[in-house]
C-alpha positions, 0 to 999 in steps of 0.5 A: 390394089383396091380403090380405097372407100371413097373412090366407089362413092365417087365413080359410077357406071358412066364414068367408067364407060367414058374413061376406059373408052378415053385410055382403051382407045388411045392404049389401041392405038399406040402398043408396043412390045410392051405397054405403049410407044408414042414418040414426042413430034410424030406422027404417032402422036398426031394420030392420037390427037386427032383420035382425042379432037374425033371423040371431043367433037363426037360428044358436042364439044369444040375443038381448035390447034394453037401454032405449036400444033397442040390440041385444046378443047372445050364447050362450044360457048367457051371456045374462043374466051379468053382468061381460061381456066386451063386443064391439061397435060401432054400424051407422048410416052417414054419408049414401051411406057404405061398408058396413064402417065400424061393422058390420064391429064389430058382424059381428066379434063375432057371427061369434065367437059363431056359431063358439062356438054352433056348435063347441059353445064357451065363452069364458074369460068370458060374452062378449056382442055390443053392435049400437049405433045413432047414432054418426054425427055427421052426421044430427044433429052430436052423434055417440056417442049410444048410447054417451053415453046408455048412459054417462048423459051425452048433455048436453040441448043435444046431445039437441035437436040437430036433423035435418038433414032435418027439423029434428025433435031428435035426442030425438024421433027417439029417443022414436019409436023406442021409448027412454024421454027421461026417463031420458036426460034426467036422465042416468041409464046406461042400461047397467046397473052391472056388464053390462060387464066391458070393450068391445072394438071393431073398427073399418076404419081411416080412414088408409092406415097398414096399408095403407102397413105391409103389415099386416093388424090392430093395434092401437090405443093411444088414441083421440084426442080433438079441440076443433073450430070449424065455421065460424070467421068472419075480417073484413076489408074490401073493395075493389078488386083492383087499386088496394089497396096492400098496407099498405092492405089487411084480408084476411081470406083472407091472414089466414086463410091466416097464421093455419093456415100458423102453426098448421101450424109449430106442429104440426110442430115439435109432432110433432118433440119426440116429440107427437101432433097432427094439425090439419086445415081442411076447409071454405073459403069466400067468399060466392059471391054476393058474391066475385069474381076482382077484388074482396079479399072482406071475409070468409071461412069456415071449419072448424078441426078439432084433434086429440090422443090427449094433453089436455095438446096440445089445452089448450096448442093452445086457448091457441096458436090465441088468441094467433096469432090475437090477432097476425094481428088486429093485424098484417093488420087484422081480426077472428076470431070462434071461435064455438062449440067442440066437444070431446071428451076423449082416449080412453086404451085400457086398456094391460094390453088392449091388451098382451092383444090384442098377446099374441093378433097374437103367438100367431097369428104377425102383427106386434103394431103398435100405433097411435093412432086420429085417428077419434073411436068408441063405444070412448071414450066406454066408456073415459071413463066407467070400462069398460077399454076396447080396439079392434084396426083392419083396413086398408082402402083407401080411408078411411072415410064414402065408397061404396068402402071397401075391407076384403078380408074375409080381412082382416078374418077376421085380424081375428075370428082375433085377437078370438077368441083375445083372447077364448078367453084372457080379458081381464086 
């Protein structure tokens, strides 16, 4: 992947050296068999934060830690300033993931601060960088855990979620690193009132749109909310593949396919009407011990992930899902069990902040492109808490949550230039 023409104009050798110093230093501390692993609420995550803190201090910046053991970095004169514009993201990763997911957002803010410090320059308003923990769901199940704790909305069920490895609850791991879980369990926001004026998060794009359009960056209009069912069961009746006629079958695999086909038709209709929706069944399984090529399965399990920027679309899809299930059950003689639902509300980015990012892009000679985010991010949690929030995507080949993430450093520096321009003018 070659950098877009504008990237060369906005990147420079000093910027490349600084960016690679950050990315390479963190990667060297968190290697796995493939890619990197930085578990949420772990000693490794703490080591990464302490490494970034040391790098910031070496550059003459001030650091601090909040009650959630998240790292804050600022110019010395802005360290205690209330009402700061906060640039942030997370430093944890999925197992054997890529080095840029999450970390790029922290690095972008850090590069902006270091450049300002080296030049003796101030921003229009106080700026602070927030490096958070525990965003990824891969370790405990819940996601956005640090931002939820900061805003006082981390639930008891989420706190008690078991670790995928040792089985201990997330709250125990949080206690291990010094977080006051009495405050978290009480729903007390760990973020001091008035500290954050607004929030800006850079993230690698997790899809192919910027690659296909040949653009380095995009502003994000909204973060899709979702509802998910991790293990939907469709229960039918086993039988011999050659001996049971169609009229007498209760085939859960075909019933599942029927349901997904119906949902897919509705997805297309919603898109044709200008709505926003994505739908995925990423896990499909029959029991390997009982399944055979010559056997009609008695049960199939599958996951269902439904996402949209529009709460009404999500609510309508919930209703549609149950209506279609009832139809398929009658037609196929099977039974569906949805199991528990996990849901996250959509997070609309602040329109004036999105416009300010577009202005910053235009001022740098970039196409002020705007797009939704299909993946979830901490910015949605801050937005839902009433903090004006914005996001910037930087193009990246090969998606995310895998060791093959391929963000070009020059594209990253384009995004840094946009953030710097946004902060220098001052958010609305």
